[in-house]
Structure formats: structure tokens, C-alpha cells
C-alpha positions as CSV (number, residue, x, y, z in Angstrom):
1,M,0.0,0.0,0.0
2,A,1.4,3.4,-1.1
3,D,0.2,5.2,2.1
4,P,1.2,3.3,5.2
5,E,-1.3,5.3,7.3
6,A,-4.1,3.8,5.2
7,A,-3.2,0.2,6.0
8,R,-5.8,-1.7,8.0
9,P,-6.3,-5.4,9.0
10,T,-9.1,-7.1,7.1
11,P,-12.4,-7.4,8.9
12,E,-12.0,-11.1,8.9
13,A,-8.6,-11.0,10.5
14,A,-9.8,-8.6,13.2
15,E,-12.8,-10.8,14.0
16,A,-10.6,-13.9,14.1
17,L,-8.2,-12.2,16.6
18,G,-11.1,-11.2,18.7
19,R,-12.3,-14.9,18.8
20,L,-8.8,-16.3,19.5
21,V,-8.0,-13.9,22.4
22,E,-11.0,-15.4,24.2
23,R,-10.0,-19.0,23.6
24,I,-6.2,-19.5,23.8
25,G,-3.5,-18.7,26.3
26,L,-2.0,-15.7,24.6
27,V,-2.6,-13.7,21.4
28,A,-0.2,-10.9,20.5
29,V,0.3,-8.6,17.5
30,V,4.0,-7.8,17.1
31,S,4.4,-5.1,14.6
32,G,6.7,-2.4,13.3
33,R,3.8,0.1,13.7
34,P,3.3,2.2,16.8
35,V,1.0,0.7,19.4
36,E,-1.2,3.8,19.1
37,F,-1.9,2.8,15.5
38,L,-2.4,-0.9,16.4
39,A,-4.9,0.0,19.2
40,S,-6.9,2.1,16.8
41,V,-7.5,-0.7,14.2
42,L,-7.5,-3.9,16.3
43,P,-10.0,-5.4,18.7
44,G,-10.1,-3.4,22.0
45,D,-9.8,-6.5,24.2
46,P,-7.2,-5.8,27.0
47,R,-6.1,-9.5,26.8
48,L,-4.7,-8.8,23.3
49,V,-1.0,-7.9,23.7
50,L,0.2,-5.2,21.3
51,A,4.0,-4.9,20.8
52,G,4.7,-2.0,18.6
53,Q,7.9,-0.5,17.0
54,H,9.3,-4.1,16.8
55,G,9.0,-4.4,20.6
56,L,10.2,-1.0,21.8
57,E,6.7,-0.2,23.1
58,R,3.9,-2.4,24.4
59,V,0.3,-2.4,25.6
60,A,-0.7,-5.4,27.8
61,G,-3.6,-5.6,30.2
62,G,-4.4,-2.0,29.3
63,R,-1.0,-0.8,30.5
64,Y,1.4,1.1,28.2
65,D,5.1,0.6,28.5
66,V,8.0,1.9,26.5
67,D,11.7,0.9,26.6
68,P,13.4,3.5,28.8
69,R,16.6,3.1,26.8
70,L,14.9,5.0,23.9
71,E,15.2,8.4,25.7
72,P,18.7,9.5,24.6
73,W,17.8,8.6,20.9
74,R,14.7,10.6,20.4
75,A,16.5,13.7,19.2
76,A,18.5,11.6,16.7
77,V,15.3,10.1,15.3
78,A,13.7,13.6,15.0
79,A,16.8,14.8,13.2
80,A,16.7,11.9,10.8
81,A,13.1,12.7,9.9
82,E,13.9,16.4,9.3
83,A,16.9,15.7,7.2
84,A,15.1,13.1,5.1
85,G,12.4,15.6,4.4
86,R,15.0,18.0,3.1
87,A,16.8,15.4,1.0
88,G,14.9,16.3,-2.1
89,I,14.5,12.7,-3.4
90,P,11.4,12.8,-5.6
91,G,8.5,10.6,-4.4
92,L,10.2,9.5,-1.1
93,L,7.6,9.2,1.6
94,I,8.8,10.0,5.2
95,E,6.8,8.1,7.8
96,R,7.2,9.4,11.3
97,K,6.6,6.7,13.9
98,G,6.2,9.0,16.8
99,D,9.7,9.9,18.1
100,I,10.9,6.3,18.1
101,A,11.6,5.6,14.5
102,V,11.2,7.0,11.0
103,N,10.6,5.0,7.8
104,L,11.7,6.1,4.3
105,H,9.3,4.6,1.7
106,W,10.0,4.4,-2.0
107,R,7.1,2.1,-3.0
108,T,5.6,4.7,-5.4
109,V,9.0,5.5,-6.9
110,P,10.8,2.1,-7.2
111,E,13.3,3.5,-9.6
112,R,14.6,5.6,-6.7
113,A,15.2,2.5,-4.5
114,A,19.0,2.5,-4.7
115,E,19.3,6.2,-4.2
116,A,16.9,6.3,-1.3
117,E,18.4,3.3,0.5
118,A,21.9,4.6,0.1
119,Y,20.9,8.0,1.5
120,G,19.0,6.4,4.4
121,R,22.0,4.3,5.3
122,R,24.3,7.2,5.3
123,L,21.9,9.2,7.4
124,A,21.6,6.4,9.9
125,E,25.4,6.1,10.2
126,D,25.8,9.8,10.7
127,L,23.3,9.9,13.5
128,G,24.3,6.6,15.1
129,L,21.0,4.9,14.3
130,D,20.3,1.4,13.0
131,A,19.0,1.0,9.4
132,L,16.5,-1.9,9.0
133,P,15.4,-3.0,5.5
134,M,11.6,-3.2,5.2
135,R,9.4,-3.9,2.2
136,M,10.2,-1.1,-0.3
137,A,11.5,1.0,2.7
138,L,14.2,1.5,5.2
139,E,13.6,2.1,8.9
140,L,15.9,4.3,10.9
141,R,15.7,3.5,14.6
142,P,17.7,3.5,17.9
143,P,20.5,0.8,18.0
144,L,18.9,-1.2,20.8
145,P,18.9,-5.0,21.1
146,V,15.2,-5.3,20.6
147,D,13.3,-6.8,17.6
148,K,10.5,-9.1,16.8
149,G,12.7,-12.0,17.7
150,T,13.3,-10.8,21.3
151,V,9.6,-10.3,21.7
152,I,8.8,-13.8,20.5
153,D,11.5,-15.2,22.7
154,E,9.7,-13.7,25.7
155,L,6.1,-14.4,24.7
156,A,6.4,-17.9,23.4
157,A,8.8,-19.4,26.0
158,G,7.2,-22.1,28.0
159,R,4.2,-22.5,25.8
160,A,2.9,-25.8,24.6
161,A,2.6,-24.4,21.1
162,A,3.1,-21.2,19.2
163,L,2.2,-19.8,15.8
164,V,4.0,-16.8,14.3
165,A,2.9,-15.2,11.0
166,G,4.7,-12.5,9.1
167,D,5.4,-10.9,5.7
168,D,8.4,-8.7,6.1
169,H,12.2,-8.7,6.8
170,G,11.6,-8.0,10.5
171,D,9.7,-11.3,10.8
172,L,12.8,-13.3,10.0
173,A,14.0,-12.6,13.5
174,A,10.7,-13.8,14.9
175,F,10.9,-17.0,12.9
176,A,14.5,-17.6,14.0
177,A,13.6,-17.0,17.7
178,L,10.7,-19.5,17.5
179,G,13.0,-22.1,16.0
180,R,15.5,-21.6,18.8
181,L,12.9,-22.0,21.4
182,V,11.7,-25.3,20.0
183,D,15.3,-26.6,19.6
184,A,16.1,-25.7,23.2
185,G,12.9,-27.4,24.5
186,R,11.5,-24.1,25.7
187,C,8.4,-24.3,23.4
188,G,6.7,-27.6,22.6
189,H,5.5,-27.1,19.0
190,A,5.8,-24.2,16.6
191,V,4.4,-23.1,13.2
192,R,6.0,-20.3,11.2
193,V,3.6,-18.9,8.6
194,A,4.8,-16.7,5.8
195,V,2.3,-14.4,4.1
196,R,3.0,-14.4,0.4
197,S,3.1,-11.2,-1.7
198,D,5.2,-9.8,-4.5
199,E,7.3,-8.0,-1.8
200,A,7.7,-10.8,0.7
201,P,11.4,-11.6,1.2
202,A,12.5,-14.9,-0.3
203,A,14.3,-15.8,2.9
204,L,11.1,-15.5,4.9
205,L,9.3,-17.9,2.5
206,E,12.1,-20.4,2.7
207,A,12.1,-20.3,6.5
208,A,8.4,-20.8,6.8
209,D,6.6,-24.1,7.8
210,H,3.5,-22.9,5.9
211,Q,2.6,-20.2,3.5
212,V,-0.7,-18.3,2.8
213,D,-1.6,-15.9,0.0
214,G,-1.8,-12.4,1.3
215,P,-3.8,-10.9,4.1
216,A,-6.9,-12.8,3.1
217,G,-5.1,-16.1,3.3
218,L,-3.8,-15.2,6.8
219,A,-7.4,-14.2,7.9
220,A,-8.7,-17.5,6.7
221,L,-6.0,-19.4,8.6
222,L,-6.7,-17.5,11.8
223,T,-10.5,-18.1,11.4
224,R,-9.9,-21.8,10.8
225,L,-7.7,-21.9,13.9
226,A,-10.4,-20.3,16.0
227,G,-12.8,-22.9,14.8
228,L,-10.5,-25.8,15.6
229,V,-10.0,-24.5,19.1
230,D,-13.8,-24.3,19.5
231,A,-14.1,-27.9,18.3
232,A,-11.3,-29.0,20.7
233,R,-13.0,-27.4,23.6
234,A,-16.3,-29.1,22.8
235,V,-14.7,-32.6,23.2
236,P,-14.7,-33.9,26.8
237,A,-11.3,-33.9,28.4
238,D,-9.3,-37.1,28.2
239,P,-7.9,-37.9,31.7
240,G,-4.9,-39.5,30.0
241,N,-4.1,-36.3,28.1
242,P,-4.3,-33.3,30.4
243,A,-3.0,-30.8,27.9
244,D,-5.2,-27.8,27.6
245,P,-5.8,-26.4,24.1
246,A,-5.8,-23.0,25.6
247,D,-2.1,-23.3,26.5
248,A,-0.9,-21.9,23.2
249,A,0.6,-18.8,21.9
250,S,-0.5,-17.2,18.7
251,P,1.6,-14.1,18.1
252,P,1.2,-12.9,14.5
253,P,3.7,-10.2,13.7
254,A,2.4,-7.6,11.3
């Protein structure tokens, strides 16, 4: 989508998340978007965990938290946004993500990709920021050891099962973290779902256990998962198998 502010979850996906948050142990949306944006477009259930800015801010149980290590970097992020706005690269869209990060988008001018990315990386280096590749964009953010992988490592640890879905470069860290948890015996079972699109990174598709076609495909998968949980709950408990289907994590990064 050319305008990142216009992005919205499909109604089917939002409905499925609302059903799942009532039925399983943990549902989280782990996104590069600010939590303010996530809260405005997703179900308002306080049980839904929102991890925004790749984990630098979070809303859980109605409480907002932000990483205190951000404070000394806010001025550098603001300076990056101002400098990018003066760069004069035709068609480059500057997306301010509060004072935590700034994205440089060239989706509407793909012919400027090399120029815009090179400029963004130079700017990040000058200001001491990290430069993270995104889909047709580059994100400039504080150099803190926080990403979707660290969030998944925290949320999925100790779970009987976890599902992570993603469609962007940042989701590679989430996939890798989930794999490490399973390998270490810290998560029982895991499914990594890649959301296919023309812009989905090839490495993400290769790392996935399952693929779906676009947002509609992910919404259909989440809806089916909610139905399966309902069906499992309708079956009388087996004393020989005390596992509770609610003991699962379903954090789909956005």
C-alpha cells in the first residue's frame, strides 16, 4: 500500500483475533507500527497484547510501557526525519513513527530505490541509528537490542505451542527465535507462517513451515484456527491427556 497510514487489518482477521483472544493462552500482535496505531485498528480486548515498534513499546492488560533506553535517541530520530524531508528525493515518503523511528518509503518510486536506500543508510550512520530493511522501505531506529525475535522469545517461551505469521524482513528474527525456542525445549511445537506477496522476502518464504496468500489467506487461517480451538473445547477432556488447548501462543507479527 502506497500510504502506510491507510493500512488496515481485514475485517475477517480482526474478527478472528477477537475470537482467539478469548480462547487460547496468549494472542499478540507484534508489529513495526506504533502501538497507538495498532490499538486504533484492532479489537479493543485488554487481553490482546500489542507490541509496537518491533517491541520497543507495548500495551498489555491496558498498560502502556516503552523501553526507557529510547530516551537518549529521540533527538536523533527527529533529526533523521527532518533531514530526510529536506533530502529532495522525488517521491520519497517520510513516515514518522512517533519519536521512536522513521521510515523512508519508495514504493511509489521504485526507480529511486538504490538512491533512497543509500541515502538512508548514510543518514543512519551519521546519527548513530540502525537502518533496518523493510518492504520497499528503510527504517531508521535506535540501536537497541530489541526486535520481533526478542519479543517472540519472551512471549512464546514455556508455551505448549506457538504460531507466528509474518510478511516482512523483520519477521525473520521472529521465525528464528521460535525455532531456537523449540530446539532448546522451551516451546513444545511451533508453526511459522509466511504471508506471500510480490514483496515478501525470499528468505522468509524459505524459513516458513506454511505459506498463505496475502492478508486474506492469513485471515482464513486464523479463522480456521479459532474454529479448531472451539471444536477441541467441545470434546470432553481425556484424563490420560491433560494438555489444555488454551495453553498456546499465537503471536502474529504484522
